[in-house]
C-alpha positions as CSV (number, residue, x, y, z in Angstrom):
1,M,98.8,152.8,162.9
2,T,97.5,150.2,160.4
3,R,96.0,147.3,162.2
4,P,97.2,143.7,161.6
5,D,95.1,141.2,159.7
6,D,92.5,139.9,162.1
7,S,91.6,137.0,159.9
8,L,95.1,135.7,159.1
9,L,95.3,131.8,159.2
10,T,97.5,129.2,157.8
11,P,96.0,127.2,154.8
12,Q,95.4,124.2,157.2
13,Q,93.7,126.4,159.8
14,L,91.6,128.1,157.1
15,A,90.5,124.7,155.7
16,D,89.6,123.5,159.2
17,V,87.4,126.6,159.9
18,Q,85.8,126.4,156.5
19,R,84.9,122.7,157.1
20,H,83.2,123.5,160.4
21,A,81.3,126.5,158.9
22,D,80.1,124.4,156.0
23,R,78.9,121.7,158.3
24,L,76.9,124.2,160.4
25,L,75.4,125.8,157.2
26,R,74.3,122.4,156.0
27,D,72.9,121.4,159.4
28,A,70.9,124.7,159.3
29,G,69.8,124.2,155.7
30,A,71.1,127.8,155.2
31,Y,72.7,127.5,151.7
32,G,70.9,129.6,149.1
33,I,68.6,131.4,151.6
34,F,68.9,135.2,151.6
35,P,69.5,137.1,153.7
36,T,71.6,134.4,155.5
37,P,69.3,133.0,158.2
38,V,71.4,133.7,161.2
39,K,68.7,132.8,163.7
40,T,68.3,129.3,162.2
41,I,72.1,128.9,162.2
42,M,72.3,129.7,165.9
43,E,69.6,127.2,166.6
44,A,71.4,124.5,164.6
45,A,74.5,125.2,166.7
46,K,72.4,124.7,169.8
47,L,73.3,128.1,171.2
48,T,71.0,130.3,173.2
49,V,71.2,134.0,172.3
50,V,70.7,136.7,174.8
51,D,70.4,140.1,173.1
52,D,68.9,142.4,175.8
53,Q,72.0,143.2,177.8
54,I,74.3,146.2,177.8
55,L,77.8,144.7,178.0
56,N,79.3,147.4,180.3
57,E,82.1,146.9,182.8
58,S,79.7,146.1,185.7
59,F,77.9,143.3,183.7
60,L,81.1,141.8,182.4
61,K,82.7,141.6,185.8
62,R,79.6,139.8,187.2
63,F,79.3,137.5,184.2
64,I,82.9,136.5,184.0
65,V,83.1,135.7,187.7
66,S,79.9,133.6,187.5
67,A,81.3,131.9,184.4
68,K,84.7,131.3,186.0
69,A,86.5,132.9,183.0
70,S,85.0,130.4,180.5
71,V,84.3,133.3,178.2
72,A,85.2,134.2,174.7
73,T,84.6,137.8,173.6
74,I,84.7,139.9,170.5
75,K,85.7,143.6,170.7
76,S,85.3,146.6,168.5
77,A,87.9,149.1,167.6
78,L,87.4,150.9,170.8
79,S,87.7,147.7,172.9
80,K,83.9,147.8,173.6
81,V,82.8,144.3,174.1
82,L,80.1,143.5,171.5
83,G,79.4,139.9,172.3
84,L,80.6,136.9,174.3
85,F,80.2,133.1,174.4
86,E,79.9,131.1,177.6
87,A,80.8,127.5,177.1
88,N,79.1,125.8,180.1
89,D,75.6,126.9,179.3
90,R,76.2,127.5,175.6
91,L,75.1,131.1,175.8
92,V,75.8,133.9,173.3
93,V,75.3,137.3,174.8
94,I,75.1,140.3,172.4
95,D,75.3,143.9,173.4
96,K,71.8,145.4,172.7
97,D,73.3,148.7,171.5
98,I,75.3,147.2,168.6
99,P,74.3,148.8,165.3
100,L,71.9,146.4,163.5
101,P,74.1,145.7,160.4
102,R,76.8,144.4,162.7
103,I,74.7,142.0,164.7
104,P,74.8,139.0,162.2
105,F,78.6,138.9,162.1
106,V,78.9,139.2,165.9
107,K,76.5,136.4,166.5
108,L,78.3,134.1,164.0
109,H,81.7,135.0,165.5
110,E,80.5,133.8,168.8
111,A,78.9,130.7,167.1
112,G,82.4,130.0,165.8
113,H,83.7,129.8,169.4
114,G,80.9,127.4,170.3
115,T,80.9,125.3,167.1
116,M,84.6,124.6,166.4
117,P,85.3,121.6,168.7
118,H,88.9,122.6,169.5
119,Q,87.7,125.9,170.8
120,S,84.5,124.9,172.7
121,K,86.3,122.1,174.5
122,V,89.1,124.4,175.6
123,Y,86.6,126.9,176.9
124,S,84.8,124.2,178.8
125,L,88.1,122.9,180.2
126,I,88.9,126.4,181.4
127,H,85.6,126.6,183.1
128,D,86.3,123.3,184.9
129,C,89.8,124.1,186.2
130,E,89.3,127.9,186.5
131,K,92.4,128.7,184.4
132,T,92.8,131.5,181.8
133,L,93.5,131.1,178.1
134,D,97.0,131.8,176.8
135,P,97.1,135.2,175.0
136,D,98.5,133.7,171.8
137,I,95.9,131.0,171.7
138,H,93.2,133.6,172.4
139,D,94.4,135.7,169.4
140,L,94.3,132.6,167.2
141,F,90.8,131.7,168.4
142,E,89.6,135.2,167.7
143,R,91.0,135.1,164.2
144,E,89.4,131.7,163.6
145,A,86.1,133.0,164.8
146,N,86.3,136.0,162.5
147,V,86.9,133.7,159.5
148,F,84.1,131.4,160.7
149,A,81.7,134.3,160.9
150,S,82.6,135.4,157.3
151,E,82.3,131.9,155.9
152,A,78.9,131.4,157.6
153,L,77.5,134.8,156.8
154,F,78.5,134.7,153.2
155,Q,77.8,131.0,152.7
156,G,81.3,129.9,151.7
157,D,81.7,129.9,147.9
158,V,78.1,131.2,147.3
159,F,79.2,134.8,147.8
160,A,81.8,134.6,145.1
161,Q,79.3,133.0,142.7
162,H,77.1,136.1,143.1
163,A,79.8,138.8,143.6
164,H,81.8,139.1,140.5
165,D,79.4,139.1,137.6
166,S,78.5,142.8,138.0
167,E,80.7,145.8,137.3
168,F,83.3,146.3,140.0
169,G,82.6,148.9,142.6
170,F,80.7,150.0,145.7
171,K,77.2,149.7,144.1
172,A,77.7,145.9,143.5
173,A,79.3,145.4,147.0
174,M,76.5,147.2,148.8
175,A,73.9,145.2,146.9
176,L,75.6,142.1,148.2
177,A,75.6,143.4,151.7
178,K,71.8,143.7,151.5
179,Q,71.4,140.3,149.8
180,F,73.4,138.4,152.4
181,G,72.5,140.5,155.4
182,G,76.0,141.7,156.3
183,S,77.3,145.1,157.1
184,N,79.0,147.1,154.4
185,Y,82.4,146.7,156.2
186,A,82.2,142.9,156.4
187,T,80.9,142.7,152.8
188,F,83.5,145.0,151.4
189,R,86.2,142.9,152.9
190,R,84.7,139.6,151.6
191,Y,84.3,141.3,148.2
192,I,88.0,142.0,147.9
193,K,89.2,138.8,149.5
194,T,87.3,136.6,147.0
195,N,88.0,138.8,143.9
196,P,90.1,137.2,141.2
197,S,91.3,140.6,139.9
198,A,94.1,142.8,141.4
199,C,92.2,145.0,143.8
200,C,92.3,146.2,147.4
201,L,90.3,147.9,150.0
202,V,91.9,150.7,152.1
203,V,89.9,151.6,155.2
204,L,90.6,155.1,156.7
205,E,89.9,156.3,160.2
206,P,87.3,159.1,160.5
207,G,88.7,162.6,160.5
208,I,91.0,164.5,158.2
209,F,93.7,166.6,159.9
210,P,95.7,169.6,158.5
211,D,99.4,168.9,157.8
212,P,101.9,171.8,157.4
213,V,103.9,169.9,154.8
214,N,101.3,167.8,152.9
215,S,98.1,169.8,153.2
216,F,96.2,167.1,155.0
217,R,96.6,163.6,156.5
218,V,94.3,160.8,157.4
219,E,95.1,157.6,159.2
220,I,94.8,154.2,157.5
221,R,93.0,151.7,159.7
222,R,93.3,148.5,157.6
223,I,94.3,147.3,154.1
224,V,92.6,144.3,152.6
225,V,94.0,142.9,149.3
226,S,93.1,140.2,146.9
227,T,95.5,137.4,146.2
228,T,96.3,138.8,142.7
229,F,96.9,142.3,144.1
230,H,99.3,141.0,146.7
231,R,101.2,139.1,144.0
232,M,101.6,142.3,142.0
233,Y,101.9,145.0,144.6
234,D,103.2,145.5,148.1
235,G,100.2,146.8,150.0
236,E,102.2,147.6,153.1
237,A,103.9,150.3,151.2
238,F,100.7,152.4,151.4
239,G,102.0,153.2,154.8
240,N,100.1,154.4,157.9
241,T,98.7,157.7,156.5
242,I,97.4,159.2,153.3
243,F,98.3,162.8,152.5
244,S,98.1,165.1,149.5
245,G,101.2,163.6,147.8
246,H,100.2,160.0,148.4
247,A,99.2,157.8,145.5
248,L,95.7,157.6,146.9
249,G,95.5,161.2,148.1
250,R,93.1,162.3,145.4
251,L,90.6,159.7,146.4
252,V,90.1,161.0,150.0
253,P,86.7,162.8,150.3
254,R,87.6,166.3,151.5
255,G,84.4,168.4,151.9
256,A,82.0,168.0,154.8
257,K,79.2,167.0,152.4
258,Q,81.3,164.9,150.1
259,R,80.5,161.2,150.6
260,M,81.6,159.7,147.3
261,V,84.6,160.1,145.1
262,P,83.7,158.7,141.6
263,P,86.0,156.3,139.8
264,S,89.2,158.1,138.8
265,T,92.7,157.1,137.7
266,V,95.5,156.5,140.2
267,T,99.1,155.4,139.5
268,L,100.7,152.6,141.5
269,V,104.1,151.1,141.2
270,D,104.2,147.3,141.1
271,R,106.7,144.9,142.6
272,N,108.8,145.2,139.4
273,G,109.1,148.9,139.8
274,D,106.7,149.6,136.8
275,R,104.1,152.3,137.0
276,R,100.6,151.0,136.3
277,E,97.4,153.0,136.0
278,C,94.5,151.8,138.2
279,V,91.0,153.0,139.0
280,G,90.0,154.0,142.5
281,Q,86.8,155.3,144.1
282,A,85.9,156.2,147.7
283,F,82.8,156.1,150.0
284,K,82.7,158.0,153.3
285,T,80.6,157.1,156.4
286,P,80.6,158.7,159.8
287,H,82.7,155.8,161.1
288,Q,85.3,155.3,158.3
289,T,86.1,156.0,154.7
290,F,86.5,153.1,152.2
291,I,88.7,153.3,149.2
292,L,88.5,150.6,146.5
293,V,91.3,150.3,144.0
294,R,91.5,148.0,141.0
295,D,94.1,147.3,138.4
296,E,92.1,146.9,135.2
297,R,94.9,146.2,132.8
298,P,96.1,142.7,131.9
299,I,98.3,141.2,134.6
300,A,102.0,141.5,134.1
301,P,103.5,138.0,133.5
302,Q,106.3,138.1,136.1
303,I,105.9,140.2,139.2
304,A,108.7,139.4,141.7
305,V,110.6,142.3,143.1
306,P,109.2,144.1,146.1
307,S,108.8,147.8,145.6
308,L,106.9,150.9,146.8
309,V,103.3,151.4,145.8
310,G,103.7,154.8,144.1
311,I,103.9,156.9,147.3
312,R,105.6,160.2,146.5
313,R,106.2,163.0,149.0
314,P,106.5,166.4,147.5
């Protein structure tokens, strides 16, 4: 099942997170330094980083008991804890087995918990009275920390200033990942979110399964859309799976050795019910497959009526 947006905030919440991230970047003198100097940022936040621990169940139980539940955590898709923030001693503990490209984002996520005053004060209060955090507040805090990490890692508006002068595609996005020091996954998401054109990123789970009706199927993990794409298309109509008759079916890498699908034409149906030709491409890794789609035609003047995104079952 497609996962919900883990960075969804109201405009006011977003502005608040951006303000705190900007302040920390300025305190660290990090703007314009590449790759983004995460160590300097953590020092400016007055956080001590411990990165030689394996955050397994035994360690977490002992740590959470000693911290009296004053702990914020970030989890991966498999609910493996990647990092945590302890408010009383201002500790950030990072699992030492995290893949290197993911470490900067995880550190900055935890820095978000420790930097945004409304979060750090709550975690300190929880420590003092030994209470637990309400699940809805915890979910909001995690989404805020995700956005904070992205804002800090990609230096606010600096990323967009560098991102959209080159030809659209994976090559430009991966160059940005190297420049800013982010993972491909985090960078691809930022690349789409800040893009002024109508484009989207569809992230697929690993594994392609045979299907008796539609030849194959692959699960959609997440859909990320630009503001312009959302105005023109209903991204949710991509559904939860891609199959041979799906609008994006031809973009799924099929062979064991096939890692890339070069740019090719796909047809989507916009919110007015009009068919529009777009260009899509794909990049497969052992952990997921990324599909980029962009509408390269002039934007239709009035897109208003929700519709399907060109999904046709045979």
